[in-house]
C-alpha positions in Angstrom: 117.8 110.1 96.1 117.9 108.8 92.8 115.1 108.3 90.1 115.6 105.4 87.9 113.5 103.7 85.2 110.8 101.1 86.1 112.1 97.5 85.9 115.6 98.4 86.0 116.9 98.6 89.6 113.5 97.5 91.0 113.8 94.2 89.1 115.3 93.1 92.4 112.1 93.7 94.2 109.6 92.5 91.6 109.5 89.0 92.7 108.9 89.9 96.3 106.1 92.2 95.6 104.3 89.8 93.0 104.9 86.5 94.9 101.1 86.4 95.9 99.8 87.1 92.2 99.0 83.6 91.2 95.0 83.8 90.4 95.7 84.0 86.7 98.0 81.0 86.4 95.4 78.1 86.2 93.4 79.9 83.6 96.5 80.7 81.4 97.8 77.1 81.8 94.5 75.8 80.7 94.7 78.1 77.5 98.3 77.0 76.8 97.6 73.3 77.2 94.4 73.4 75.0 96.3 74.9 71.9 98.4 72.5 69.6 101.8 74.4 69.4 104.2 76.8 71.0 103.4 79.9 73.2 104.8 83.5 73.3 104.6 85.7 76.2 105.0 89.2 75.5 106.5 91.1 78.5 107.4 88.0 80.2 109.4 89.7 83.0 111.3 87.4 85.6 109.1 84.6 84.6 106.1 84.8 86.9 103.9 83.0 84.3 106.3 81.5 81.9 107.9 79.2 84.4 104.6 77.5 85.6 103.8 77.0 82.1 107.0 75.4 81.1 106.8 73.1 84.2 103.2 72.0 83.1 104.9 71.1 79.5 104.1 74.2 77.6 106.9 75.0 74.9 107.1 78.9 75.5 109.1 81.8 74.3 109.4 84.8 76.5 110.1 88.4 75.1 111.0 91.4 77.4 112.9 94.6 76.7 114.5 94.7 80.2 117.7 92.7 80.4 117.5 92.9 84.3 114.2 91.0 84.3 115.3 88.5 81.7 118.5 88.1 83.8 116.4 87.1 86.8 114.2 84.8 84.8 117.3 82.8 83.7 118.6 82.6 87.4 115.3 81.1 88.1 115.4 78.8 85.2 118.7 77.5 86.1 117.0 75.9 89.2 114.5 74.1 87.1 115.0 70.5 85.6 116.6 70.1 82.3 113.3 69.1 80.7 111.7 72.4 81.8 114.6 74.4 80.8 114.5 73.0 77.3 111.0 74.2 76.8 111.9 77.9 77.3 113.4 80.3 75.1 114.3 84.0 76.4 114.6 86.9 73.9 115.3 90.3 74.6 113.1 92.7 72.4 110.6 95.2 72.1 107.0 94.1 71.9 106.0 96.8 69.5 108.5 95.9 67.0 109.8 92.2 67.0 110.5 89.6 64.4 110.8 86.0 65.6 111.5 83.0 63.2 108.3 81.1 64.0 104.6 81.7 64.6 102.6 80.6 67.8 99.5 79.0 68.6 98.9 81.3 71.8 100.4 84.8 72.6 99.9 86.2 75.9 99.9 89.9 76.9 99.5 88.8 80.8 98.4 90.7 83.8 98.4 94.6 82.9 101.2 94.3 80.4 99.2 96.1 77.7 98.8 99.1 80.2 102.5 100.0 79.8 101.9 101.1 76.2 100.1 104.2 74.9 97.6 103.8 72.2 99.8 103.8 69.2 102.3 101.5 70.7 99.6 99.3 71.9 98.3 98.9 68.4 101.8 98.3 67.1 102.3 95.3 69.6 99.0 93.7 68.6 100.0 94.2 64.8 103.3 92.3 65.7 101.4 89.7 67.7 99.1 89.1 64.7 102.1 88.7 62.4 103.5 85.8 64.7 100.1 84.1 65.3 99.0 80.9 63.7 95.9 81.1 61.5 93.8 79.5 64.2 95.9 80.9 67.1 94.7 82.8 70.0 95.7 86.0 71.7 95.3 86.6 75.4 95.2 90.1 76.9 94.5 90.6 80.7 93.6 94.0 81.9 92.1 95.7 85.0 88.3 96.7 84.6 88.5 100.3 83.6 86.0 101.1 86.4 88.5 99.9 89.2 91.1 102.1 87.6 88.9 105.2 87.7 88.2 104.5 91.3 91.6 105.1 92.4 92.0 108.1 94.9 93.4 111.0 92.8 94.5 112.7 96.2 98.5 112.5 95.4 99.0 111.2 98.9 101.8 108.9 99.6 100.6 105.6 100.9 102.4 102.6 102.3 101.5 99.6 99.9 103.6 96.9 101.6 106.5 96.3 103.9 108.7 93.1 103.5 112.1 91.7 104.3 114.5 91.4 101.4 115.9 87.7 101.7 119.0 88.5 100.1 120.1 91.4 102.0 118.0 91.2 105.1 116.9 94.9 104.7 113.3 95.9 105.8 111.9 97.5 102.5 109.1 99.8 102.7 107.2 100.3 99.3 105.2 103.6 99.1 103.1 104.9 96.2 101.3 108.0 95.0 98.8 108.0 92.1 97.7 110.7 89.8 94.7 109.9 87.8 93.8 111.5 84.4 90.4 110.4 83.1 90.5 112.4 80.0 93.8 110.8 78.9 93.0 107.7 80.4 96.2 107.3 82.3 97.2 106.4 85.8 100.5 107.9 86.8 102.1 105.9 89.8 105.1 106.9 91.5 106.5 104.1 93.6 109.2 104.7 96.3 111.3 101.9 98.0 113.1 102.7 101.2 115.4 99.9 102.1 116.7 99.9 105.9 119.4 97.6 106.9 118.5 95.1 109.5 121.3 96.4 111.7 120.8 99.9 111.2 122.4 102.5 109.1 121.5 104.6 106.0 118.3 104.1 104.4 118.5 103.6 100.5 115.8 105.1 98.6 114.8 104.2 94.9 112.1 106.2 93.0 110.5 105.3 89.8 107.3 106.6 88.1 105.2 105.2 85.2 102.2 106.1 83.4 99.7 103.2 82.9 97.2 103.4 80.0 93.7 101.9 80.9 91.1 100.8 78.4 87.3 100.4 78.0 86.0 97.4 76.4 84.8 98.9 73.2 88.2 100.5 72.8 89.8 97.1 73.1 87.6 95.8 70.4 88.4 98.5 68.2 92.1 98.2 68.8 91.9 94.7 67.9 90.0 95.3 64.6 93.0 98.0 63.7 95.5 95.3 64.3 93.8 92.9 62.0 92.3 90.9 65.0 88.9 90.1 66.1 87.3 89.7 69.7 86.4 86.1 70.5 85.4 86.3 74.0 85.4 88.8 76.9 85.3 87.7 80.6 85.2 89.4 83.9 87.6 87.3 85.5 89.7 84.1 85.3 86.6 81.7 85.8 85.1 83.0 82.7 82.4 84.8 84.5 80.6 87.4 82.4 82.0 90.7 81.9 80.1 93.4 83.9 80.5 96.6 85.9 80.8 94.6 89.0 83.9 92.8 87.9 87.6 93.5 88.5 89.2 92.2 85.5 88.9 92.4 81.7 90.1 89.3 80.0 90.2 89.2 76.3 90.6 86.3 73.9 91.2 87.3 70.4 92.0 85.7 67.0 93.0 86.7 63.5 90.3 88.7 61.4 90.3 86.9 58.2 87.9 89.3 56.7 89.4 91.8 54.2 
């Protein structure tokens, strides 16, 4: 058994386990098409969101610190039309400390991306985003409702999240998970185990990775934005712009530059 960093070896499995995640695409596409200028996605991964936006006519830059995920994005981009390819720029970099030679009309921190960062790093990422935002630009942040996170069972039990067939190898892959919730530190530590069994039988290969996710309450997000020189413009409970409430599952944030001193 080997323990490896998240998004290194499991980059291969990412698209397979996120194929059904599409609910946010129409909302983000509408935001991107409404702005007059280029878009930046921080933590673009393998292009789950970036590619649909480029197909829709959006000029977009994707930044990610994982060369493995960016390579998968390039492989997928190679199958797109020349017009779509021309709209996409991929950059390897750290979202907490990056410097690009342009500003953007819309910057995306899409589905749960900000959860990867502890508070100081999250503020650094927002400050870097502000430095790359047009004066009238918008910042989009998509997070889970904190109450849905706090309802995660803290029983440390290993559960089967999904089983799927790897189309490249034919392996049957079992994805198992165990969670540890720390409400005082506002972290959710998740251990993922991927067991890959050859279709013809043989040795099962196991990958293990662990990560801490940091969750936020709405008032904390607003304070974080203010410290980074941004201001909250809208807060929704989902991708249909429904009101934010305790019954919602998402915390969808739209922010802009705070021009006040």
